[in-house]
Backbone bond lengths (Angstrom), bond angles and torsions (degrees), N, CA, C in turn:
res aa  C-N    CA-C-N  psi(-1)  N-CA   C-N-CA  omega(-1)  CA-C   N-CA-C  phi
1 X - - - 1.458 - - 1.515 109.39 -
2 X 1.337 117.60 135.42 1.453 122.92 -179.74 1.514 108.65 -114.60
3 X 1.314 117.79 130.94 1.451 122.05 -176.35 1.511 110.41 -120.01
4 X 1.336 116.13 154.60 1.455 123.02 176.29 1.512 108.50 -125.22
5 X 1.323 117.81 126.83 1.456 121.37 -175.40 1.518 109.05 -129.22
6 X 1.312 117.62 134.64 1.454 121.57 177.14 1.517 109.28 -69.79
7 X 1.330 117.50 134.41 1.457 121.33 -177.56 1.518 112.00 -73.08
8 X 1.332 117.53 -21.03 1.459 120.14 -177.15 1.515 112.26 -86.09
9 X 1.356 117.50 -29.20 1.457 120.57 -175.24 1.524 112.93 -90.98
10 X 1.331 117.01 -40.72 1.460 119.25 -172.83 1.529 111.70 -130.08
11 X 1.322 119.03 57.80 1.461 118.93 -179.20 1.514 112.59 -66.06
12 X 1.370 117.36 -27.05 1.449 120.21 -177.36 1.520 112.90 -74.22
13 X 1.344 117.93 -13.50 1.458 120.75 -177.54 1.515 113.09 -89.36
14 X 1.327 117.41 -4.14 1.455 119.59 -175.85 1.517 110.62 -70.91
15 X 1.335 117.82 128.95 1.461 120.75 176.98 1.518 110.26 -72.89
16 X 1.328 118.48 159.51 1.469 120.67 -178.03 1.513 113.28 -66.22
17 X 1.345 117.88 -18.19 1.466 120.61 -176.90 1.514 111.92 -100.68
18 X 1.349 118.40 20.50 1.459 119.61 -176.92 1.524 110.48 -69.19
19 X 1.335 115.30 156.48 1.454 122.26 176.25 1.521 108.35 -117.56
20 X 1.327 116.90 139.64 1.455 121.50 -176.38 1.520 109.51 -105.12
21 X 1.335 116.71 130.66 1.457 122.41 176.41 1.521 108.01 -125.72
22 X 1.317 117.41 131.87 1.459 121.49 -177.30 1.520 110.60 -117.90
23 X 1.331 115.65 145.29 1.451 121.68 169.75 1.518 107.16 -127.26
24 X 1.329 117.32 -177.88 1.450 120.12 -177.66 1.529 111.57 -66.82
25 X 1.345 117.36 -31.61 1.461 119.91 -172.98 1.519 113.46 -110.05
26 X 1.320 117.69 -23.09 1.456 119.92 -173.42 1.520 110.96 -132.72
27 X 1.318 114.63 156.59 1.455 121.10 170.67 1.518 106.85 -131.76
28 X 1.322 116.52 125.99 1.453 120.87 -176.16 1.512 110.12 -128.53
29 X 1.305 114.72 153.68 1.449 121.65 174.15 1.518 107.22 -113.70
30 X 1.317 115.80 118.11 1.454 120.44 -177.70 1.516 108.52 -116.65
31 X 1.292 115.77 134.85 1.448 117.94 175.72 1.517 108.92 -141.77
32 X 1.302 115.50 156.84 1.454 120.85 -177.36 1.514 109.23 -129.28
33 X 1.311 115.77 153.38 1.453 120.00 176.70 1.518 109.58 -71.59
34 X 1.337 116.60 167.07 1.462 121.10 -176.15 1.515 111.30 -60.71
35 X 1.321 117.60 -30.53 1.460 120.77 -176.35 1.520 112.98 -79.00
36 X 1.331 117.69 -8.34 1.460 120.04 -177.67 1.524 110.49 -70.83
37 X 1.330 117.19 141.61 1.463 121.54 178.85 1.521 109.61 -67.93
38 X 1.343 118.71 157.68 1.467 121.35 179.54 1.522 111.47 -57.08
39 X 1.314 115.46 141.06 1.455 120.20 -179.17 1.517 108.70 -94.53
40 X 1.320 116.65 132.37 1.457 119.43 -176.45 1.510 113.16 -109.63
41 X 1.315 118.17 -22.71 1.457 119.10 179.79 1.514 108.98 -152.25
42 X 1.317 117.56 141.43 1.455 121.68 -179.05 1.514 108.62 -133.46
43 X 1.318 117.14 133.48 1.456 120.95 174.15 1.515 108.29 -132.36
44 X 1.329 118.07 148.34 1.454 121.93 -178.68 1.512 109.44 -113.09
45 X 1.335 117.74 124.55 1.452 122.84 179.49 1.514 109.03 -143.54
46 X 1.339 116.84 124.95 1.463 122.16 177.48 1.523 112.30 49.55
47 X 1.318 115.52 53.28 1.465 123.19 174.88 1.519 113.43 62.67
48 X 1.298 118.47 27.76 1.465 120.94 176.75 1.512 109.45 -130.77
49 X 1.306 115.92 156.11 1.465 121.53 175.14 1.520 107.95 -108.76
50 X 1.317 116.58 118.96 1.454 121.23 -179.68 1.524 108.18 -100.71
51 X 1.302 116.78 118.79 1.460 122.04 -176.59 1.524 109.86 -98.73
52 X 1.326 115.80 121.11 1.461 121.06 177.56 1.516 108.56 -104.88
53 X 1.307 117.14 113.95 1.458 120.80 -175.19 1.522 109.77 -93.94
54 X 1.308 114.27 98.67 1.461 120.85 -177.64 1.526 111.64 -62.72
55 X 1.321 116.86 -37.94 1.463 120.17 -177.86 1.525 111.33 -63.06
56 X 1.319 116.94 -36.86 1.467 119.51 178.48 1.521 111.20 -62.80
57 X 1.327 116.17 -37.13 1.461 119.48 179.58 1.530 111.23 -69.54
58 X 1.325 116.19 -35.49 1.465 119.54 175.74 1.528 110.24 -64.81
59 X 1.333 116.24 -42.31 1.469 119.86 177.03 1.528 110.88 -62.60
60 X 1.327 116.05 -33.96 1.462 119.92 178.75 1.531 110.37 -66.72
61 X 1.329 116.81 -39.30 1.471 120.22 176.64 1.523 110.09 -62.04
62 X 1.322 116.62 -42.71 1.464 120.42 178.80 1.529 110.61 -62.67
63 X 1.342 116.45 -41.02 1.463 120.20 179.89 1.526 110.95 -64.81
64 X 1.337 116.47 -41.84 1.462 120.50 179.41 1.529 111.17 -63.87
65 X 1.326 116.37 -38.03 1.464 119.52 178.01 1.527 111.03 -66.82
66 X 1.322 116.83 -38.60 1.464 120.23 177.55 1.522 111.21 -63.27
67 X 1.336 116.37 -31.40 1.463 121.28 179.05 1.529 112.08 -89.03
68 X 1.344 116.47 5.59 1.473 122.90 -179.47 1.523 112.35 61.06
69 X 1.325 116.34 27.76 1.462 121.15 176.79 1.529 107.67 -90.75
70 X 1.321 114.91 74.41 1.459 121.25 -171.12 1.521 112.84 -62.41
71 X 1.324 116.87 -47.98 1.459 120.66 -175.13 1.524 111.73 -61.07
72 X 1.341 116.27 -43.66 1.467 119.91 -179.41 1.527 110.92 -65.32
73 X 1.333 116.61 -39.32 1.467 120.60 179.22 1.525 110.80 -64.46
74 X 1.326 116.72 -40.54 1.463 120.81 179.25 1.522 110.79 -66.78
75 X 1.331 116.73 -42.18 1.467 120.57 -179.91 1.524 111.52 -62.64
76 X 1.334 116.63 -41.09 1.463 120.14 179.87 1.530 110.58 -67.73
77 X 1.327 116.55 -40.05 1.466 120.45 177.27 1.524 110.84 -62.82
78 X 1.327 115.78 -42.49 1.465 120.46 179.32 1.524 110.97 -61.68
79 X 1.328 116.96 -39.35 1.458 120.75 -179.98 1.531 111.06 -66.31
80 X 1.329 116.63 -39.89 1.464 120.27 178.37 1.527 111.12 -63.73
81 X 1.330 116.43 -39.38 1.466 120.22 178.40 1.524 110.27 -65.51
82 X 1.342 116.57 -41.37 1.469 120.49 177.60 1.521 111.28 -61.39
83 X 1.343 116.19 -35.06 1.463 120.90 -179.65 1.524 112.57 -78.98
84 X 1.332 116.39 -2.87 1.457 120.22 175.48 1.509 115.64 90.50
85 X 1.341 117.85 13.23 1.461 120.34 179.94 1.531 110.17 -83.90
86 X 1.332 118.04 140.27 1.470 120.87 176.87 1.526 110.58 -76.84
87 X 1.310 116.38 133.04 1.465 121.40 179.47 1.519 108.67 -105.52
88 X 1.317 116.02 126.49 1.452 120.07 -177.34 1.528 111.41 -74.91
89 X 1.322 114.20 159.18 1.457 121.29 -178.20 1.528 111.90 -59.15
90 X 1.339 117.04 -37.55 1.461 120.76 -177.46 1.527 112.16 -61.08
91 X 1.327 116.96 -34.02 1.467 120.28 -179.79 1.521 110.36 -67.47
92 X 1.322 117.12 -41.56 1.463 119.95 178.78 1.529 111.23 -65.97
93 X 1.322 116.53 -39.00 1.463 119.20 177.11 1.525 110.80 -64.07
94 X 1.334 116.12 -37.60 1.464 120.51 177.60 1.527 110.74 -65.60
95 X 1.329 116.58 -41.10 1.465 120.46 177.77 1.527 111.13 -63.25
96 X 1.324 116.54 -42.41 1.464 120.04 179.50 1.525 111.11 -64.41
97 X 1.318 116.16 -38.87 1.465 119.94 177.06 1.523 110.63 -63.00
98 X 1.329 115.73 -39.62 1.466 120.82 178.26 1.529 110.31 -66.12
99 X 1.338 116.54 -40.47 1.468 120.80 178.17 1.525 110.88 -63.08
100 X 1.325 115.94 -41.05 1.462 119.91 179.28 1.520 110.60 -64.34
101 X 1.343 116.34 -38.63 1.460 119.94 179.39 1.515 112.68 -66.48
102 X 1.341 116.04 -35.37 1.469 119.60 179.47 1.530 112.16 -84.89
103 X 1.336 116.32 -6.72 1.470 123.26 179.49 1.532 111.36 53.16
104 X 1.335 114.31 43.92 1.462 120.28 -179.86 1.524 109.28 -109.42
105 X 1.322 116.19 106.59 1.460 120.84 179.72 1.529 110.87 -66.38
106 X 1.332 116.43 -34.42 1.467 120.54 178.87 1.530 110.65 -63.60
107 X 1.340 116.51 -38.49 1.464 120.45 179.12 1.526 111.17 -67.83
108 X 1.333 116.36 -36.62 1.465 120.07 177.53 1.523 109.89 -63.50
109 X 1.326 116.37 -43.61 1.464 120.13 179.53 1.528 111.19 -63.62
110 X 1.332 116.06 -39.45 1.460 120.12 178.87 1.527 110.68 -65.06
111 X 1.332 116.09 -43.11 1.466 120.12 178.32 1.521 110.83 -65.29
112 X 1.322 116.18 -39.11 1.469 120.84 176.78 1.525 110.36 -59.11
113 X 1.315 116.40 -42.12 1.467 120.80 178.41 1.530 110.69 -62.25
114 X 1.332 116.57 -42.75 1.467 120.04 179.71 1.527 111.39 -65.48
115 X 1.329 116.33 -35.94 1.468 120.13 178.86 1.524 110.34 -63.84
116 X 1.330 116.89 -47.67 1.465 120.38 -179.19 1.524 111.33 -66.16
117 X 1.314 116.34 -28.81 1.466 120.24 179.14 1.527 111.38 -75.62
118 X 1.323 115.90 -39.14 1.462 120.37 -177.67 1.520 112.39 -85.65
119 X 1.340 116.72 -36.42 1.458 122.00 -177.80 1.525 109.17 -131.28
120 X 1.357 117.04 88.75 1.472 120.44 -176.92 1.526 113.25 -54.99
121 X 1.338 117.07 -35.44 1.462 120.66 178.53 1.526 108.70 -95.85
122 X 1.322 116.01 95.40 1.457 121.02 -177.34 1.519 110.30 -68.86
123 X 1.339 116.56 130.44 1.462 120.40 179.68 1.527 110.23 -70.26
124 X 1.318 115.44 159.94 1.464 120.75 -179.67 1.519 111.11 -62.34
125 X 1.340 116.55 -36.30 1.464 120.63 -179.50 1.529 110.79 -63.29
126 X 1.334 116.79 -48.21 1.466 120.78 179.80 1.524 110.15 -65.70
127 X 1.322 116.50 -41.01 1.465 120.83 179.35 1.535 110.72 -58.90
128 X 1.321 116.75 -46.79 1.463 120.61 -178.90 1.526 111.19 -64.59
129 X 1.330 115.83 -42.09 1.460 120.24 -178.85 1.531 110.76 -66.19
130 X 1.339 116.01 -41.34 1.463 120.34 178.35 1.524 111.19 -60.97
131 X 1.324 116.23 -48.49 1.462 120.43 -178.84 1.523 110.91 -61.12
132 X 1.338 116.11 -39.60 1.462 120.59 179.82 1.529 111.53 -64.28
133 X 1.334 116.63 -44.01 1.471 120.46 -179.25 1.523 110.77 -67.59
134 X 1.331 116.77 -41.27 1.462 119.65 177.43 1.530 110.76 -56.73
135 X 1.314 116.27 -44.55 1.465 120.21 -179.01 1.528 111.42 -66.07
136 X 1.324 116.91 -41.60 1.463 120.61 -178.78 1.527 111.92 -64.66
137 X 1.346 115.93 -33.49 1.466 119.77 -177.41 1.526 112.63 -94.60
138 X 1.325 116.86 8.73 1.459 120.05 176.56 1.511 114.69 85.52
139 X 1.319 117.74 8.68 1.467 120.47 178.99 1.514 111.30 -88.13
140 X 1.331 115.88 61.79 1.463 120.25 -176.02 1.530 111.76 -65.78
141 X 1.329 116.35 -35.53 1.464 119.71 178.39 1.526 110.61 -64.51
142 X 1.342 115.97 -42.12 1.467 120.22 178.06 1.527 110.98 -62.95
143 X 1.335 115.82 -42.69 1.463 120.14 179.68 1.525 110.89 -63.65
144 X 1.346 116.27 -40.34 1.463 120.39 -179.76 1.529 110.66 -65.82
145 X 1.330 116.91 -42.63 1.466 120.39 178.57 1.525 111.14 -63.79
146 X 1.336 115.62 -39.43 1.463 120.18 177.95 1.521 110.87 -63.41
147 X 1.330 115.94 -42.66 1.461 120.89 179.80 1.525 111.11 -66.14
148 X 1.334 116.67 -43.12 1.464 120.34 179.87 1.524 111.07 -61.91
149 X 1.325 116.23 -40.25 1.463 120.24 179.89 1.519 111.15 -67.60
150 X 1.333 116.11 -37.61 1.464 120.32 -179.29 1.519 111.22 -68.61
151 X 1.328 116.55 -37.50 1.460 120.63 -175.94 1.518 113.18 -90.08
152 X 1.326 116.14 -2.78 1.460 119.41 -178.18 1.521 110.06 -65.11
153 X 1.312 115.98 127.88 1.457 120.72 -179.19 1.523 109.51 -76.88
154 X 1.327 116.66 139.09 1.465 118.46 177.93 1.521 111.29 -63.95
155 X 1.311 115.68 143.71 1.458 119.72 -179.99 1.526 109.61 -68.36
156 X 1.328 116.39 134.03 1.464 118.43 -179.94 1.516 110.88 -64.58
157 X 1.317 115.85 139.70 1.451 119.72 -179.80 1.516 111.07 -87.26
158 X 1.307 116.09 -158.31 1.454 120.86 -178.34 1.524 111.77 -100.33
159 X 1.352 117.01 17.90 1.457 120.28 -177.51 1.526 111.94 -59.74
160 X 1.322 116.67 -40.22 1.466 119.74 -179.53 1.524 110.31 -61.76
161 X 1.321 115.46 -47.32 1.462 120.08 179.77 1.523 110.87 -63.32
162 X 1.337 116.75 -43.20 1.464 121.25 -179.91 1.523 111.09 -64.19
163 X 1.344 116.27 -37.11 1.466 120.18 -179.81 1.520 111.23 -63.11
164 X 1.324 116.70 -46.59 1.468 119.88 -179.28 1.530 111.10 -67.48
165 X 1.321 116.41 -35.65 1.467 119.25 176.45 1.525 110.75 -65.07
166 X 1.344 116.00 -38.79 1.463 120.34 179.41 1.519 111.21 -66.40
167 X 1.329 117.63 -38.50 1.466 121.04 177.57 1.524 110.24 -60.48
168 X 1.324 116.48 -46.27 1.470 120.15 -179.92 1.529 110.87 -63.85
169 X 1.325 115.70 -38.61 1.469 119.96 178.34 1.529 110.82 -64.38
170 X 1.339 116.29 -42.64 1.464 120.38 179.18 1.525 111.69 -61.83
171 X 1.325 116.27 -42.73 1.458 119.33 -178.22 1.528 111.57 -67.65
172 X 1.294 116.36 -32.76 1.464 118.93 175.72 1.525 110.07 -65.25
173 X 1.334 116.52 -39.95 1.465 120.77 -178.48 1.525 111.79 -70.72
174 X 1.341 117.51 -41.74 1.470 118.03 -177.80 1.532 111.45 -74.91
175 X 1.323 117.35 -24.83 1.467 119.46 174.05 1.528 110.21 -64.18
176 X 1.326 115.55 -35.16 1.465 120.16 -178.70 1.524 112.24 -67.56
177 X 1.344 117.14 -20.53 1.468 119.26 179.57 1.530 111.66 -110.26
178 X 1.348 116.05 18.21 1.453 118.46 169.41 1.513 117.91 115.21
179 X 1.334 118.89 1.99 1.468 119.18 -179.33 1.526 110.92 -71.63
180 X 1.333 114.84 130.99 1.462 121.84 174.88 1.522 107.36 -127.68
181 X 1.333 118.90 118.83 1.470 120.99 -178.34 1.527 111.43 -58.37
182 X 1.323 115.76 133.94 1.465 121.63 177.20 1.524 107.49 -100.20
183 X 1.318 116.23 93.93 1.468 121.22 -172.74 1.526 113.07 -74.80
184 X 1.327 118.11 0.26 1.470 119.76 176.36 1.530 110.90 -64.39
185 X 1.337 115.96 -21.52 1.465 119.46 -178.32 1.527 112.51 -84.52
186 X 1.322 117.37 1.14 1.467 121.53 174.83 1.519 107.57 -103.05
187 X 1.322 117.14 116.11 1.462 121.18 -173.62 1.521 113.13 -91.81
188 X 1.333 118.08 -11.78 1.459 120.06 179.85 1.531 110.96 -69.88
189 X 1.306 115.50 150.74 1.464 121.44 178.87 1.528 109.05 -87.41
190 X 1.332 115.55 79.07 1.465 122.00 -179.32 1.523 108.34 -133.55
191 X 1.333 116.72 168.55 1.464 119.15 -177.26 1.529 110.56 -72.41
192 X 1.329 116.27 170.46 1.463 121.86 -173.88 1.528 112.49 -63.11
193 X 1.311 116.74 -40.23 1.467 119.67 -179.28 1.527 110.85 -63.83
194 X 1.325 116.16 -41.12 1.463 120.34 178.76 1.526 110.61 -66.73
195 X 1.335 116.80 -35.38 1.467 120.10 177.82 1.533 110.74 -64.83
196 X 1.325 116.19 -40.80 1.463 119.79 178.42 1.529 111.00 -64.49
197 X 1.331 116.10 -39.46 1.462 120.36 176.84 1.523 110.69 -63.25
198 X 1.332 116.23 -40.35 1.460 120.76 179.92 1.524 111.10 -62.84
199 X 1.333 116.99 -42.61 1.462 120.80 178.64 1.529 111.32 -64.60
200 X 1.318 116.08 -39.21 1.462 120.62 -177.29 1.520 112.13 -59.18
201 X 1.333 116.39 -34.39 1.459 120.01 -174.80 1.529 113.12 -102.80
202 X 1.325 117.48 26.65 1.460 119.50 172.45 1.527 109.37 -62.27
203 X 1.322 115.75 151.08 1.467 121.16 -169.61 1.525 113.31 -58.42
204 X 1.350 117.54 -39.36 1.461 118.47 -177.89 1.522 111.98 -67.29
205 X 1.322 116.88 -31.27 1.465 119.86 178.58 1.531 110.56 -72.11
206 X 1.324 115.95 -38.42 1.465 119.28 175.64 1.532 110.38 -64.35
207 X 1.340 115.96 -38.97 1.468 119.79 179.26 1.527 110.75 -63.91
208 X 1.322 116.75 -41.15 1.469 120.79 178.68 1.525 110.27 -64.84
209 X 1.331 116.74 -44.32 1.463 120.48 179.66 1.521 111.01 -61.44
210 X 1.330 115.94 -42.52 1.467 119.85 178.52 1.527 110.66 -63.42
211 X 1.330 116.39 -41.09 1.463 119.85 178.34 1.515 112.28 -63.56
212 X 1.315 116.97 -37.08 1.465 120.85 -178.81 1.525 112.07 -66.69
213 X 1.329 117.50 -37.36 1.469 119.62 -178.57 1.525 112.09 -85.44
214 X 1.335 116.58 -7.82 1.470 119.82 -174.79 1.522 113.51 -110.39
215 X 1.332 118.39 -5.96 1.464 120.96 -176.35 1.524 110.20 -128.80
216 X 1.336 116.98 156.86 1.471 120.50 179.21 1.525 111.15 -65.99
217 X 1.326 117.46 155.86 1.473 120.73 177.75 1.524 111.37 -56.50
218 X 1.323 115.63 139.95 1.456 120.59 178.54 1.515 115.06 90.21
219 X 1.325 117.32 -9.12 1.466 120.74 -179.44 1.529 110.53 -70.44
220 X 1.327 116.40 134.39 1.463 120.61 175.86 1.524 109.83 -70.22
221 X 1.319 116.21 133.08 1.463 121.03 178.34 1.523 109.12 -98.29
222 X 1.326 116.52 134.73 1.467 122.13 178.91 1.523 108.85 -120.98
223 X 1.319 115.39 117.81 1.458 122.00 -175.74 1.527 108.99 -117.76
224 X 1.334 116.93 134.79 1.464 121.30 175.25 1.520 109.12 -117.62
225 X 1.329 115.49 135.85 1.462 121.32 -176.92 1.521 108.22 -137.05
226 X 1.334 116.50 135.98 1.467 119.38 -176.84 1.526 112.82 -89.05
227 X 1.339 116.86 2.23 1.462 121.59 176.20 1.523 109.22 -122.08
228 X 1.312 116.04 164.09 1.456 120.55 178.50 1.523 109.47 -70.81
229 X 1.319 116.54 135.16 1.454 120.56 178.28 1.527 109.36 -68.05
230 X 1.328 116.84 135.11 1.463 119.77 -178.35 1.529 109.98 -76.76
231 X 1.323 115.80 161.12 1.458 120.44 -176.69 1.515 113.42 -61.81
232 X 1.332 117.00 -37.05 1.460 119.18 -179.38 1.526 111.16 -68.75
233 X 1.330 116.64 -40.29 1.468 119.76 177.30 1.524 110.23 -64.30
234 X 1.329 116.60 -38.08 1.462 120.25 179.47 1.528 110.23 -60.30
235 X 1.326 116.63 -45.66 1.465 120.22 178.66 1.527 111.28 -65.63
236 X 1.337 116.20 -40.88 1.464 120.42 -178.31 1.523 111.30 -65.48
237 X 1.337 116.98 -42.76 1.468 120.23 -177.25 1.528 110.63 -68.01
238 X 1.322 117.39 -34.61 1.466 119.31 176.01 1.531 110.21 -57.97
239 X 1.323 116.15 -46.04 1.460 120.08 -179.66 1.529 111.67 -70.31
240 X 1.338 116.81 -34.47 1.467 119.89 177.13 1.522 111.12 -61.48
241 X 1.339 116.20 -41.76 1.467 119.32 -179.59 1.524 111.08 -61.81
242 X 1.323 116.09 -30.84 1.463 120.36 178.40 1.521 111.42 -75.96
243 X 1.330 116.26 -41.40 1.466 121.19 -177.56 1.524 111.67 -67.68
244 X 1.339 116.74 -45.40 1.472 120.16 -175.14 1.525 112.18 -89.01
245 X 1.345 116.51 -6.42 1.468 121.75 179.16 1.527 111.35 55.96
246 X 1.321 114.01 50.67 1.464 120.48 177.18 1.517 109.82 -134.43
247 X 1.338 114.58 154.62 1.454 119.66 171.33 1.521 107.92 -87.81
248 X 1.321 115.58 131.49 1.462 121.17 179.64 1.524 107.84 -120.47
249 X 1.316 116.17 118.60 1.463 121.54 179.38 1.523 107.77 -106.53
250 X 1.324 115.67 120.81 1.458 120.00 -177.23 1.525 109.88 -123.55
251 X 1.322 115.12 133.26 1.469 120.99 177.97 1.516 108.24 -114.24
252 X 1.353 116.61 112.17 1.458 118.81 173.55 1.526 108.14 -101.49
253 X 1.335 117.92 -165.79 1.467 118.82 -175.69 1.524 112.95 -80.47
254 X 1.339 116.56 4.73 1.461 120.59 179.23 1.526 112.58 -111.29
255 X 1.347 116.56 -45.71 1.458 119.28 -172.71 1.521 110.95 -167.35
256 X 1.336 115.43 179.51 1.455 121.84 172.73 1.522 109.15 -90.65
257 X 1.326 115.53 141.80 1.462 122.27 174.21 1.527 107.67 -120.78
258 X 1.318 116.97 123.11 1.460 121.99 176.78 1.527 107.87 -106.71
259 X 1.327 115.86 106.31 1.463 120.79 -179.96 1.523 109.32 -95.88
260 X 1.321 115.49 128.52 1.465 119.63 177.66 1.527 109.11 -155.18
261 X 1.334 115.54 130.37 1.471 122.19 177.12 1.523 112.38 53.21
262 X 1.335 116.88 37.39 1.458 120.49 175.71 1.510 115.16 82.91
263 X 1.338 117.16 9.86 1.467 120.93 -178.41 1.521 109.05 -128.22
264 X 1.339 116.74 145.97 1.463 121.39 177.01 1.518 109.92 -111.19
265 X 1.316 116.24 145.35 1.463 122.05 -178.15 1.521 112.68 -64.75
266 X 1.332 117.67 -21.10 1.469 120.10 -177.51 1.523 112.23 -78.43
267 X 1.331 117.16 -9.69 1.454 119.99 -178.62 1.518 112.74 66.16
268 X 1.332 116.15 25.17 1.471 123.46 -179.64 1.527 112.78 67.03
269 X 1.340 116.65 24.35 1.465 121.10 173.63 1.526 107.75 -127.15
270 X 1.330 116.52 116.00 1.468 119.57 179.00 1.521 111.10 -155.33
C-alpha cells in the first residue's frame, strides 16, 4: 500500500524511512510498506504521487516473449526506450530469441533498430547473435551490412598532422632558449638543412609531441625506446622539459632518463 501525506498537516505521522520528492508547486512525503516493490520513478501531479514500476514492465516483456508475442514485446520495449529507461543486454537477447522463434525478419530488424538506439556501441555477443539470426532467416544482405559496419576501420584523425606541427612548434621554442642542432649525429650524406630536419623528426621527439597533444597539461610523459638516445635528442629533450614544464621519463636501451626543468637525472653521462 502506498500513502500520500501532507507535510504541513501530519508531520508526526511520517515514518523514519520516508522519501521526499519535490516539484515546483508541491512537496509530498511518500512512503511504502515493506512488501511494496522497489520504486523506480516518481512524478507529482495534482497532489498525488504516481509510481511507475519499471521492473514490472520488464517482467511483462519477459512474459510476452515466453508467450511468443513478439510484436507486443517489441512495442513495450520501444516505449520504455522513448521514456528514457535503460534496457539491459539480456532483454535484447531475449527479444532476438523471440524473433528467431517467430521467424519474423521484420521483427529482427525492428529489434536491431532498438538496440542501436539504446546501445550505440553494440557488444560482440549481440552482434554475433544478430548476424546469426539474420542468416538463419534469409536476411543475408542485413548480415553483410552488419558485418561491413563492424569491420569498418575508423577514419584516421588529424593526430599525425597535429604531432608534426607540435614538433615544429617545440623546436622553434627551444631554439629561442639556446638549442643548436648537433648534426654530427646524422650520418647520411645530406646538406645541413636536411640534417636538421632529420634530427627534428627522431622518434622520441615525435612521441613527446604526440604525448603533449594527447594528455592534460602537467601530465608526466613516459617514453620507451629500444635504441640509445642520441646526444642531440638528449639536449633537445632537456630543453623541451623546461619549455613545456613537464617531467619526461625516457627509457632507452641503456637506462632511464628523468628530464625535468632542463636537467636530466643521468647528469649527461649514459
